[in-house]
C-alpha positions in Angstrom: 192.3 154.0 76.0 193.4 152.9 72.5 193.3 149.2 73.6 189.8 149.7 74.9 188.6 151.1 71.6 190.3 148.3 69.6 188.5 145.8 71.8 185.2 147.4 71.0 185.7 146.8 67.3 186.7 143.2 67.7 190.4 143.0 68.6 191.4 140.8 71.6 194.1 141.9 74.0 197.0 140.2 72.2 195.9 141.5 68.8 195.6 145.0 70.2 199.1 144.8 71.7 200.7 143.6 68.5 198.9 146.2 66.3 199.8 149.0 68.6 203.5 148.0 68.7 203.6 147.9 64.9 201.9 151.4 64.6 204.3 152.8 67.2 207.6 151.2 66.1 207.2 150.6 62.4 208.4 147.4 60.8 209.4 144.6 63.3 210.3 141.0 63.1 208.3 138.3 64.8 211.0 137.8 67.4 211.2 141.5 68.2 207.4 141.6 68.4 207.5 138.6 70.8 210.0 140.4 73.0 208.2 143.7 73.1 204.7 142.2 73.7 205.6 139.2 75.9 203.7 137.0 73.5 205.3 133.7 72.3 206.4 133.6 68.6 203.9 130.9 67.6 201.0 133.1 68.8 202.6 136.1 67.2 202.4 134.4 63.8 198.7 133.5 64.4 198.0 137.2 65.3 199.9 138.4 62.2 197.8 136.2 60.0 194.6 137.6 61.6 195.7 141.2 61.2 196.7 140.5 57.7 193.3 139.1 56.8 191.8 142.3 58.3 193.9 144.3 55.8 195.8 146.2 58.5 199.4 145.0 58.2 201.9 144.1 55.4 205.2 142.2 55.4 208.5 142.7 53.7 211.8 140.7 53.4 215.1 142.2 54.5 218.2 140.0 54.5 216.2 136.8 54.7 214.2 138.1 57.7 210.5 138.8 57.4 209.4 142.1 58.9 205.8 143.2 59.6 204.5 146.7 59.3 201.2 148.3 60.2 199.5 150.1 57.3 198.2 153.6 57.7 195.9 153.6 60.8 193.2 155.2 58.6 192.8 151.7 57.2 190.9 150.9 60.4 188.0 152.9 58.9 188.1 150.8 55.8 188.2 147.7 58.0 185.0 148.7 59.8 183.3 149.4 56.5 184.2 145.9 55.2 183.0 144.4 58.5 179.7 146.3 58.2 179.2 145.1 54.6 179.9 141.5 55.7 177.6 141.8 58.7 174.8 143.1 56.5 175.4 140.2 54.1 175.2 137.7 56.9 172.0 139.2 58.2 170.4 139.1 54.8 171.5 135.5 54.5 169.9 134.7 57.8 166.7 136.6 56.8 166.5 134.5 53.6 166.9 131.3 55.6 164.1 132.3 57.9 161.8 133.3 55.0 162.4 129.9 53.4 161.3 128.0 56.5 158.4 130.2 57.4 155.8 128.2 55.5 156.9 125.1 57.3 156.7 126.9 60.7 153.3 128.4 60.0 152.0 125.0 58.9 152.7 123.7 62.4 150.1 126.1 63.8 146.7 124.7 64.6 144.3 126.8 62.5 141.3 125.5 64.5 142.7 126.7 67.8 140.8 129.6 69.3 143.3 130.2 72.2 144.7 133.7 72.0 148.4 134.0 71.3 150.2 136.5 73.4 153.7 137.8 72.5 155.7 139.8 75.0 158.3 142.4 74.0 160.7 144.2 76.3 163.2 147.1 76.0 163.7 149.5 73.1 164.7 146.7 70.7 161.7 144.7 71.6 159.3 147.6 71.2 160.7 148.3 67.7 160.1 144.7 66.9 156.5 145.0 68.1 155.9 148.0 65.9 157.4 146.2 62.9 154.5 143.7 63.3 152.0 146.5 62.7 153.5 146.9 59.2 152.2 143.5 58.4 148.6 144.8 58.7 146.3 144.0 55.8 143.8 146.7 56.9 143.5 150.1 58.6 145.1 150.4 62.0 143.0 151.9 64.8 145.2 153.6 67.5 145.0 155.4 70.8 148.4 157.1 71.0 150.2 159.8 72.9 152.6 161.1 70.2 154.9 162.8 72.7 155.4 159.6 74.7 155.9 157.6 71.5 158.8 159.8 70.4 160.3 159.9 73.8 160.1 156.1 74.0 161.7 155.4 70.6 163.6 158.5 69.6 164.5 158.6 65.9 162.3 155.6 65.1 158.8 157.0 64.3 159.5 159.5 61.4 160.9 156.6 59.3 158.1 154.3 60.6 155.4 156.8 59.5 157.0 156.8 56.0 157.1 153.1 55.8 153.6 152.6 57.1 151.8 155.4 55.3 153.7 155.7 52.0 155.6 152.5 51.3 153.1 150.0 52.8 150.0 152.2 52.2 148.5 151.3 55.5 146.0 154.0 56.7 145.7 154.7 60.4 143.1 156.4 62.6 144.5 157.9 65.7 142.9 159.3 68.9 145.5 161.3 70.7 145.8 163.8 73.6 146.1 167.4 72.2 149.8 168.2 73.0 152.5 170.0 71.0 153.9 166.9 69.3 150.4 165.5 68.4 149.4 168.9 66.9 152.6 168.9 64.8 152.0 165.4 63.4 148.3 166.2 62.9 149.4 168.8 60.3 151.1 166.0 58.4 148.1 163.6 58.4 147.6 163.6 54.7 151.3 163.0 53.8 151.6 160.2 56.4 148.3 158.5 55.4 146.6 159.2 58.7 143.4 160.7 60.2 143.8 162.0 63.8 141.3 163.3 66.3 142.8 165.3 69.2 141.2 165.1 72.6 141.6 167.5 75.6 144.8 166.4 77.4 143.6 168.0 80.6 140.8 165.4 80.8 142.1 162.5 78.8 145.9 162.4 79.1 147.3 158.9 78.8 150.7 157.4 78.2 150.3 153.8 76.9 149.4 153.1 73.3 147.0 150.6 71.7 147.0 149.6 68.1 144.2 147.4 66.7 144.7 145.7 63.3 143.7 142.4 61.6 143.1 140.0 64.5 145.7 141.6 66.8 145.8 144.1 69.6 149.2 145.8 70.4 149.5 147.3 73.9 152.6 149.4 74.5 153.7 150.9 77.8 156.3 153.7 77.2 157.1 154.2 80.8 157.7 150.5 81.5 159.4 149.9 78.1 157.3 146.9 77.2 154.7 145.8 74.7 152.3 142.9 74.3 150.6 141.7 71.1 147.5 139.7 71.6 146.4 137.6 68.6 142.7 136.9 69.0 139.9 137.6 66.5 137.4 137.8 69.3 139.4 140.3 71.3 140.4 142.3 68.2 136.8 142.5 67.0 135.6 143.8 70.4 138.3 146.5 70.5 137.4 147.5 66.9 133.8 148.0 67.8 134.7 150.0 71.0 137.1 152.1 68.9 134.5 152.8 66.2 132.0 153.9 68.9 134.6 156.3 70.4 135.6 157.6 67.0 132.0 158.2 65.9 131.1 160.0 69.2 134.2 162.2 68.8 133.4 163.0 65.2 129.8 164.1 66.2 131.2 166.2 69.0 133.6 168.0 66.6 130.8 168.6 64.1 128.7 170.3 66.8 131.6 172.5 67.8 132.3 173.5 64.2 128.7 174.6 63.6 
């Protein structure tokens, strides 16, 4: 059980064995560790060096013999924190490298090409990536969305997304959505989340997929199949914008008649 957990945080089998022995027995020499773990002494010293760099063991001298001792097991928490910081630094470094080469990559694209570019995204991670692209929009997003299906498909993602889109990025969104409980709750927060929503009868117009139209792109997301597609085509995007505006205007007129 403990070995399995240690493996999950980056220990290999031999490192786990040595660390557990030191926690259990206290200070031990390399030869004693070799005997108890069945690992040869040369490898023991390699493992000791690795665990030392992780800040999990210390060494002391007694009568000319070096003994190794595990620090308080609570240091594992500090070790994970250090690993997290290093991981974030590495990701930030990689992000900077990508940003530096983006102009060169973009310059490779043929600006005269009219062929639509289609990008496919799969799984929860892929769908998050697809929605990150909508945050690059330079204009209002037009959406058909079932809010309940969205929140089921990417739990814990959308509240932060609404904040980033509506407040931090100041990207307004129009949304046509089936009138269900979750849609009604979000509708109340339209102003705070920089959105205008029209609710339609779910008995007649219930749907699961989502469509976002922005710039020269159309995002189509299937929550049941956990996949998304982004089509980059000015012609296709312009068509969808016109059809959306037609639907929006008709719904607005219908609501005005009901309110009279």
